[in-house]
C-alpha positions in Angstrom: -8.1 -13.9 37.2 -5.9 -10.6 37.3 -6.8 -7.6 35.3 -4.7 -6.9 32.2 -2.1 -4.2 32.9 -3.2 -1.3 30.7 -0.4 1.0 31.9 2.1 -0.5 29.6 3.0 2.5 27.5 4.1 6.1 28.2 1.1 7.4 26.5 -1.3 5.5 28.8 0.8 6.6 31.9 0.2 10.3 30.9 -3.5 9.6 30.2 -3.8 8.3 33.7 -3.0 11.7 35.1 -6.0 13.2 33.3 -9.7 13.2 34.2 -11.1 9.9 33.0 -13.8 10.2 30.3 -17.2 8.6 30.5 -17.7 5.3 29.0 -19.3 5.9 25.5 -22.6 4.4 24.6 -21.5 4.3 20.9 -18.6 5.1 18.6 -18.6 5.7 14.9 -16.4 2.9 13.4 -13.4 4.0 11.5 -13.7 3.1 7.8 -11.1 2.5 5.1 -10.8 4.5 1.8 -10.8 2.5 -1.4 -7.6 2.9 -3.4 -6.3 1.5 -6.7 -2.7 2.1 -5.4 -0.5 -0.9 -4.7 2.4 -0.3 -2.4 4.3 -1.6 0.7 6.1 0.5 3.3 7.5 0.1 6.8 5.1 2.9 7.9 2.1 0.7 7.0 0.8 -2.7 8.2 -1.3 -4.9 5.9 -4.0 -7.4 6.8 -6.6 -9.6 5.1 -9.9 -7.9 4.1 -12.7 -10.2 5.2 -16.1 -10.4 3.7 -18.1 -10.5 6.9 -20.1 -8.2 9.1 -18.4 -5.3 11.0 -19.0 -5.9 14.7 -18.3 -3.6 17.6 -18.3 -5.1 21.1 -19.1 -3.0 24.2 -18.1 -4.7 27.5 -19.0 -3.2 30.9 -18.4 -5.6 33.7 -20.2 -8.8 32.8 -22.5 -7.1 30.4 -21.6 -7.3 26.7 -23.5 -5.7 23.8 -22.7 -6.3 20.2 -23.5 -3.9 17.3 -23.2 -3.7 13.6 -21.6 -0.6 12.0 -25.1 0.8 11.6 -25.8 0.3 15.4 -28.1 -2.7 15.0 -27.7 -4.9 18.0 -26.6 -8.5 17.3 -27.4 -11.6 19.3 -24.2 -13.8 19.3 -24.1 -15.6 22.6 -20.8 -17.4 22.1 -19.0 -14.2 21.2 -20.6 -12.3 24.0 -19.6 -15.0 26.5 -16.0 -15.0 25.4 -15.8 -11.2 25.7 -17.4 -11.2 29.1 -14.7 -13.6 30.3 -11.9 -11.2 29.4 -9.9 -10.0 32.5 -10.8 -6.4 32.0 -13.7 -4.4 33.5 -14.7 -2.4 30.4 -13.5 -2.3 26.8 -14.7 -1.5 23.3 -13.4 -3.8 20.6 -13.7 -3.5 16.8 -13.6 -6.3 14.3 -15.3 -8.4 11.7 -17.6 -11.4 12.3 -16.9 -14.2 9.8 -18.9 -17.3 9.4 -17.3 -20.5 8.2 -18.7 -23.9 7.3 -20.0 -24.5 10.9 -19.2 -21.8 13.3 -18.4 -18.1 13.3 -15.3 -16.3 14.5 -14.9 -12.7 15.7 -11.7 -11.3 14.1 -10.7 -8.4 16.3 -8.4 -5.8 14.7 -8.7 -2.8 17.0 -9.5 -1.5 20.5 -10.9 2.0 21.3 -11.5 1.8 25.0 -9.9 -0.1 27.9 -10.5 0.0 31.6 -11.8 3.6 31.9 -9.6 5.0 29.2 -10.2 6.3 25.7 -7.3 4.9 23.7 -8.4 6.1 20.2 -5.7 8.8 20.3 -2.9 6.2 20.6 -1.0 5.0 17.5 -2.3 1.8 15.9 0.9 0.0 17.1 0.1 0.8 20.7 -3.5 -0.2 20.4 -2.4 -3.5 18.9 -0.1 -4.0 21.9 -3.1 -3.7 24.2 -4.9 -6.3 22.1 -1.9 -8.6 22.3 -2.2 -8.5 26.1 -5.7 -9.8 26.0 -6.1 -13.6 26.3 -8.5 -14.2 23.5 -10.3 -17.6 23.3 -12.5 -19.0 20.6 -14.6 -17.7 18.9 -12.4 -14.6 19.4 -9.2 -14.2 17.4 -6.8 -11.5 16.4 -6.3 -10.3 12.8 -2.7 -11.1 11.7 -0.4 -9.0 9.6 0.2 -10.0 6.0 4.0 -9.8 5.5 4.3 -10.7 1.8 6.2 -8.3 -0.6 3.0 -8.0 -2.6 0.1 -8.8 -0.2 -2.5 -8.1 -2.9 -1.1 -10.9 -5.0 -1.5 -13.3 -2.2 -5.1 -12.0 -1.9 -5.7 -12.7 -5.5 -4.2 -16.2 -5.5 -6.0 -17.3 -2.3 -9.4 -15.7 -3.3 -9.6 -13.0 -0.6 -11.8 -10.0 -1.0 -8.8 -7.8 -0.7 -6.2 -6.3 1.6 -6.4 -3.5 4.2 -3.4 -1.2 4.6 -3.2 0.8 7.9 -0.7 3.5 8.9 1.2 2.2 12.0 1.1 5.7 13.6 -2.6 6.4 12.9 -5.1 7.2 15.6 -8.6 5.7 15.5 -10.7 8.2 13.6 -14.6 8.0 13.7 -14.9 8.5 10.0 -13.7 7.2 6.6 -10.0 7.9 6.7 -7.0 7.7 4.3 -5.0 6.3 7.2 -6.7 3.1 6.4 -6.8 2.0 2.7 -8.6 -1.0 1.2 -7.1 -2.7 -1.8 -9.8 -4.9 -3.3 -8.8 -7.7 -5.6 -8.9 -6.4 -9.1 -10.9 -8.1 -11.9 -9.8 -7.7 -15.5 -11.5 -8.3 -18.8 -11.2 -7.3 -22.5 -13.6 -4.7 -23.8 -14.0 -2.9 -27.1 -13.9 0.9 -27.5 -17.2 2.4 -28.9 -16.5 6.0 -28.2 -14.7 8.5 -26.0 -15.2 11.9 -24.3 -13.4 15.1 -24.8 -10.5 16.0 -22.4 -11.2 18.5 -19.6 -8.8 20.9 -17.9 -5.1 20.1 -18.6 -5.9 16.6 -20.0 -4.9 16.0 -23.6 -6.1 13.6 -26.3 -9.3 12.3 -24.7 -11.1 12.2 -21.4 -12.3 8.7 -21.0 -12.9 5.7 -23.2 -16.5 4.4 -23.6 -16.2 0.7 -23.8 -18.5 -2.3 -24.2 -18.7 -6.0 -24.9 -20.5 -8.2 -27.4 -23.4 -10.3 -26.2 -24.8 -12.2 -29.1 -25.7 -9.6 -31.7 -25.7 -6.8 -29.2 -22.9 -4.4 -28.3 -23.5 -3.6 -24.7 -22.2 -0.4 -23.1 -20.1 -1.2 -19.9 -19.0 2.2 -18.8 -16.0 4.6 -18.9 -12.3 4.0 -18.5 -10.5 7.3 -17.6 -7.3 6.2 -15.9 -4.2 4.2 -16.8 -3.0 6.5 -19.6 0.2 8.4 -20.1 0.3 11.5 -22.4 1.8 9.6 -25.4 -0.9 6.9 -25.2 -3.7 9.6 -24.9 -2.5 11.3 -28.1 -1.9 8.0 -30.0 -5.4 6.7 -29.1 -7.0 10.0 -30.1 -5.4 9.8 -33.5 -6.5 6.2 -34.0 -10.0 6.8 -32.8 -10.5 10.0 -35.0 -9.8 7.8 -38.0 -12.8 5.6 -37.2 -15.3 8.2 -36.0 -18.9 7.7 -36.8 -22.1 9.8 -36.3 -24.1 7.4 -34.2 -23.3 5.3 -31.1 -22.4 1.8 -32.0 -23.9 0.4 -28.8 -27.2 -1.4 -29.2 -27.7 -1.7 -25.4 -26.7 1.7 -24.1 -28.1 2.4 -20.6 -26.2 5.2 -19.0 -24.4 6.3 -22.2 -23.2 9.9 -22.0 -24.5 12.3 -24.6 -22.4 15.4 -23.8 -18.9 15.8 -25.2 -19.0 12.3 -26.5 -17.6 11.0 -29.8 -18.5 7.6 -31.4 -16.2 5.2 -33.2 -16.4 1.9 -35.0 -15.8 -0.9 -32.5 -12.5 -2.1 -33.8 -10.0 -1.5 -31.0 -9.9 -3.9 -28.1 -8.5 -3.0 -24.7 -7.7 -4.8 -21.5 -9.3 -3.2 -18.4 -8.9 -3.7 -14.7 -11.8 -2.9 -12.4 -13.0 -3.6 -8.8 -16.5 -4.9 -9.5 -19.6 -4.7 -11.6 -22.3 -2.3 -10.3 -25.9 -3.4 -9.9 -26.5 -1.7 -13.2 -23.8 -3.8 -14.9 -21.3 -1.0 -15.2 -17.6 -1.0 -14.4 -16.6 0.3 -11.0 -13.1 1.9 -10.5 -11.9 0.9 -13.9 -8.4 1.6 -15.4 -6.7 0.8 -18.6 -4.2 -2.1 -18.4 -3.2 -2.1 -22.1 -4.3 -2.4 -25.7 -5.0 -5.8 -27.4 -3.9 -6.7 -30.8 -6.4 -8.1 -33.3 -10.1 -7.6 -33.9 -12.8 -7.7 -31.2 
């Protein structure tokens, strides 16, 4: 079987004139930065965020070694055999190993090395072109772009973990980068305000809401909500909360409750909050205010 033509872009032609680097024994996988932003742009590509195991594949001749993102070697014979059969001498692939009802699949989304050349400096679009030239066979597959106007809405409807946004012109960076962003599917729930913190810096009104939920006779502290406000709402909420201020915290289960610059109020105002997930200590992670609810808690 002929080798894949890796000299398909001007960038690679220029790289061929330089001294070829040594094949790396390890690369630090590029990681995405969590964002609450929701956007689309021609400068970005979007793909499904899988809930699997990050897997890096190192091929040298017929030898293939597979590693997790923490450099733990993985024994996946079917994946290794399919990579060994690729018509290239050496390559480093990056992707996610996903297990279905019966078999697993290696979803490859990037390539960092190909036939003696470090391709991490190429734009993502060029690295993807190199991947497109590889004849992948099961259990190998390519990660496809999500082309919907609101990809995160498709993620929510279809029960995905989220969406990954990547700049088309981005190089492969061995670190957590803002050139790759992860948009996790957002959860939402109603909570009741039990307190708030003072504003800091140029913030007005209040710093963050201290919210909780009722569990039987207990009012359980769930964490802080510090984003999702405009200035008018901050000032309006502060006035409403000042009118119901009390001396003691209303929470009966209050693990992690702040004690500095905190004010307590009667639990009478209900809010709708978006958040990414619950922490292991049952606190809100990456929460934001979605709106106020009418009526009593």
